[in-house]
C-alpha positions as CSV (number, residue, x, y, z in Angstrom):
1,M,-14.7,-0.5,2.2
2,I,-12.4,-0.2,-0.8
3,N,-13.9,2.5,-3.3
4,V,-12.7,1.9,-7.0
5,A,-13.0,3.7,-10.1
6,I,-12.3,2.7,-13.9
7,C,-11.9,5.2,-16.4
8,D,-11.7,4.4,-19.9
9,D,-13.4,6.1,-23.3
10,N,-13.9,2.6,-24.4
11,K,-17.3,1.1,-23.2
12,A,-17.2,-2.5,-24.2
13,F,-13.3,-2.1,-22.7
14,L,-14.7,-0.4,-19.5
15,E,-18.1,-3.1,-19.2
16,L,-15.0,-6.1,-19.1
17,M,-13.0,-4.1,-16.8
18,C,-15.5,-3.8,-14.6
19,R,-16.6,-7.5,-14.4
20,M,-13.0,-8.7,-14.3
21,V,-12.0,-6.4,-11.7
22,S,-15.1,-7.1,-9.6
23,E,-14.7,-11.1,-10.3
24,M,-11.0,-10.9,-9.1
25,M,-11.8,-8.1,-5.9
26,T,-14.1,-10.6,-4.5
27,E,-11.5,-13.6,-5.1
28,F,-9.1,-12.0,-3.0
29,G,-11.5,-11.3,-0.1
30,I,-11.3,-7.3,-0.4
31,F,-14.6,-5.7,0.3
32,F,-14.9,-3.1,-2.5
33,Q,-17.4,-0.7,-4.5
34,V,-16.5,-0.1,-8.3
35,T,-17.8,2.9,-9.9
36,D,-17.1,3.4,-14.0
37,Y,-16.3,6.5,-16.2
38,L,-16.4,6.5,-19.9
39,S,-15.1,10.3,-19.1
40,G,-12.1,11.8,-17.1
41,T,-13.7,14.7,-16.2
42,V,-16.7,13.4,-14.5
43,F,-14.3,11.1,-12.8
44,L,-12.4,13.9,-11.2
45,E,-15.3,15.9,-10.3
46,H,-16.4,13.0,-8.0
47,H,-12.7,12.0,-6.9
48,K,-13.0,16.0,-5.5
49,Q,-15.7,15.3,-3.6
50,E,-14.4,11.6,-2.4
51,P,-11.2,10.5,-3.2
52,F,-11.5,6.9,-4.6
53,D,-8.9,4.5,-3.0
54,V,-7.8,2.8,-6.3
55,V,-8.3,4.2,-9.8
56,F,-7.5,1.7,-13.3
57,L,-6.9,4.4,-15.8
58,D,-6.6,4.4,-19.4
59,I,-3.7,6.8,-20.5
60,V,-5.2,7.5,-24.2
61,M,-8.4,9.2,-24.0
62,P,-10.0,12.4,-25.5
63,K,-9.9,15.9,-24.1
64,Q,-8.0,15.2,-20.8
65,N,-5.6,11.9,-21.1
66,G,-4.3,9.8,-17.8
67,F,-1.5,11.4,-17.1
68,E,-3.4,14.9,-17.0
69,I,-5.7,13.0,-15.2
70,A,-3.2,11.4,-13.0
71,K,-1.9,14.8,-12.4
72,E,-5.0,16.1,-10.4
73,I,-5.6,12.8,-8.6
74,R,-2.1,13.3,-6.8
75,K,-3.5,17.2,-6.2
76,I,-6.0,15.5,-4.3
77,S,-4.8,12.4,-2.6
78,E,-1.2,11.1,-2.6
79,K,-2.4,7.8,-0.9
80,T,-4.7,6.7,-4.0
81,Y,-3.3,3.7,-6.3
82,I,-2.9,4.5,-9.9
83,I,-2.9,1.8,-11.8
84,F,-2.2,2.8,-15.5
85,V,-3.9,0.6,-18.6
86,T,-2.7,1.0,-22.0
87,T,-2.0,-0.4,-25.3
88,E,0.9,2.3,-25.4
89,D,4.2,0.3,-23.8
90,G,6.1,3.4,-24.7
91,L,4.1,5.5,-22.7
92,I,5.1,3.6,-19.3
93,Y,8.4,5.2,-18.8
94,D,6.4,8.5,-18.9
95,S,4.1,8.0,-16.2
96,F,6.6,7.6,-13.0
97,D,6.3,11.0,-12.2
98,F,2.5,9.9,-11.0
99,R,4.2,7.2,-8.9
100,P,1.5,4.4,-10.5
101,F,0.9,1.6,-8.5
102,H,1.2,-0.8,-11.4
103,F,0.3,-1.2,-15.0
104,V,-2.0,-3.6,-17.2
105,P,-1.3,-3.7,-20.9
106,K,-4.5,-3.9,-23.3
107,S,-2.9,-6.9,-25.3
108,S,-4.3,-10.6,-26.2
109,S,-7.3,-11.4,-24.0
110,E,-5.4,-13.9,-21.9
111,L,-2.4,-12.1,-21.3
112,F,-4.4,-8.9,-19.7
113,K,-6.4,-11.4,-17.9
114,A,-3.0,-12.7,-16.7
115,R,-1.6,-9.2,-15.8
116,L,-4.8,-7.9,-14.4
117,Y,-5.1,-10.9,-11.9
118,H,-1.5,-10.0,-10.9
119,V,-1.5,-6.8,-10.6
120,I,-5.0,-6.9,-8.3
121,E,-2.9,-10.2,-6.0
122,K,-0.4,-7.4,-5.4
123,L,-2.7,-4.8,-4.6
124,A,-4.6,-7.1,-2.2
125,V,-1.2,-7.6,-0.2
126,H,-1.0,-3.9,0.0
127,L,-4.6,-2.9,1.4
128,S,-4.2,-5.7,4.0
129,A,-1.0,-4.6,5.3
130,K,-1.4,-1.1,5.6
131,R,-5.0,-1.8,7.0
132,P,-5.5,0.8,10.5
133,I,-4.6,-1.1,13.7
134,Y,-6.6,-0.4,16.7
135,L,-4.9,0.2,20.2
136,E,-6.5,0.1,23.7
137,M,-4.9,3.0,25.6
138,A,-5.0,3.7,29.3
139,F,-8.1,4.6,31.0
140,G,-10.2,3.2,28.3
141,E,-8.8,5.3,25.3
142,K,-9.1,3.9,21.9
143,R,-7.0,5.0,19.3
144,Y,-6.9,4.0,15.2
145,V,-3.2,4.1,13.9
146,E,-2.0,3.9,10.4
147,P,0.6,1.3,9.8
148,S,2.5,3.5,8.0
149,E,3.1,6.0,11.4
150,I,4.6,3.2,13.0
151,I,8.4,3.3,12.6
152,S,9.2,0.8,15.3
153,V,7.6,-1.4,18.7
154,T,9.9,-1.8,21.9
155,S,8.6,-3.7,24.8
156,K,9.5,-2.7,28.2
157,A,8.4,-4.8,31.0
158,N,4.3,-5.4,30.6
159,Y,4.0,-2.2,28.1
160,I,5.0,-1.7,24.4
161,D,6.2,1.7,23.1
162,Y,4.5,2.4,19.7
163,C,7.0,4.6,18.3
164,L,5.6,7.0,15.4
165,S,7.2,9.2,12.7
166,S,5.2,12.1,14.5
167,G,7.7,11.8,17.3
168,E,4.6,11.1,19.6
169,I,5.1,7.4,21.9
170,L,1.6,5.2,22.5
171,H,2.3,3.5,25.7
172,V,0.2,0.4,25.2
173,R,0.2,-2.0,28.2
174,G,0.9,-5.4,26.5
175,R,3.4,-8.0,25.5
176,M,5.7,-8.3,22.2
177,E,3.5,-11.4,21.1
178,D,0.5,-8.7,21.0
179,A,2.1,-6.5,18.7
180,E,3.0,-9.2,16.5
181,N,-0.6,-10.1,16.2
182,I,-2.1,-6.9,15.4
183,L,1.0,-6.3,12.9
184,S,1.2,-7.4,9.3
185,P,4.1,-9.2,8.8
186,R,4.3,-8.1,5.1
187,L,5.5,-4.8,6.7
188,F,7.0,-5.4,10.0
189,T,9.3,-7.9,11.1
190,R,11.0,-8.7,14.7
191,I,14.8,-7.8,14.9
192,H,15.5,-8.4,18.9
193,N,13.8,-9.9,22.2
194,R,12.6,-6.2,22.3
195,N,12.2,-4.8,19.1
196,I,9.7,-4.8,15.8
197,I,10.5,-2.5,12.9
198,N,8.4,-1.5,9.9
199,M,10.4,-2.5,6.9
200,A,8.8,0.9,5.1
201,H,11.1,3.4,7.4
202,I,14.4,1.2,6.7
203,K,16.9,3.8,5.3
204,R,19.4,0.5,5.8
205,P,20.5,-2.3,7.1
206,D,24.1,-1.9,8.8
207,Y,25.4,-5.6,9.2
208,P,28.7,-4.7,10.5
209,N,27.5,-2.9,13.6
210,N,24.5,-5.5,14.0
211,R,22.3,-2.5,13.1
212,I,19.1,-1.2,11.4
213,I,19.0,2.8,10.3
214,M,15.6,3.5,10.3
215,S,13.8,6.9,8.9
216,G,15.4,10.1,11.0
217,D,18.5,8.2,11.7
218,R,17.4,6.3,14.5
219,T,19.4,3.1,14.6
220,I,18.3,-0.1,16.2
221,N,20.4,-3.4,17.0
222,I,19.9,-6.4,15.4
223,S,20.1,-9.4,17.5
224,R,21.8,-12.3,15.9
225,K,19.0,-14.5,16.4
226,Y,16.8,-12.6,14.3
227,K,19.0,-12.0,11.7
228,K,18.7,-15.0,9.3
229,E,14.2,-14.3,9.8
230,F,15.5,-10.1,9.2
231,D,16.7,-10.8,5.5
232,E,13.9,-13.2,4.5
233,A,11.1,-10.7,6.0
234,Y,12.8,-7.9,4.3
235,T,13.8,-9.5,0.9
236,K,9.8,-10.1,0.4
237,Y,9.1,-6.7,1.3
238,L,11.1,-5.7,-0.9
239,R,9.9,-8.2,-3.8
240,D,6.2,-6.7,-3.1
241,F,6.2,-3.0,-2.1
242,S,9.1,-1.7,-4.0
């Protein structure tokens, strides 16, 4: 379940946000629970006890403004999606230090609804792509892995190696098609008969040498067969996740 908090000092607007967010998340198939807060102080007390996955946060509030609250959120959780909601468009550029997921301007009702819908649609993409995957290891061992941990997947005979950012390699019996069935195509793409990569770990494509430079300066060859497929997937990834 995705735990969502909405924090705004305007009671009428807070009720409207709760209703609209709930309706839109239901439409996109997100399994969620929403908690509303009129006070940033109370919200932070609860967030410290159990961090929220998603926070819709008004910037202009008394006592603690949205930026001060966002700073505390980041001290507690790097993974929380922060979505700022504000009437002050000029403040948006001051918020980048807190790594917000998106912004929703408090404007006309139709424009606000359209913008909120767009943000939740994009959020649904991120949440589905980053859902932990389940791997069946040798000797009946079971392992859940965050997609962000996986740098690449390599096939070797009847086994697949999941290469993790920690340096660990998970050796799983199966075929590349098995990996493709459980990895989100929004994050992962095949670049060779033997290799799938996590596009979040790409440092840069090196087309003249037919390779992709990954995090840790690891290089993985890309075959001509998959170059067009990679270009399309990476362009879509940059649009959706950058």
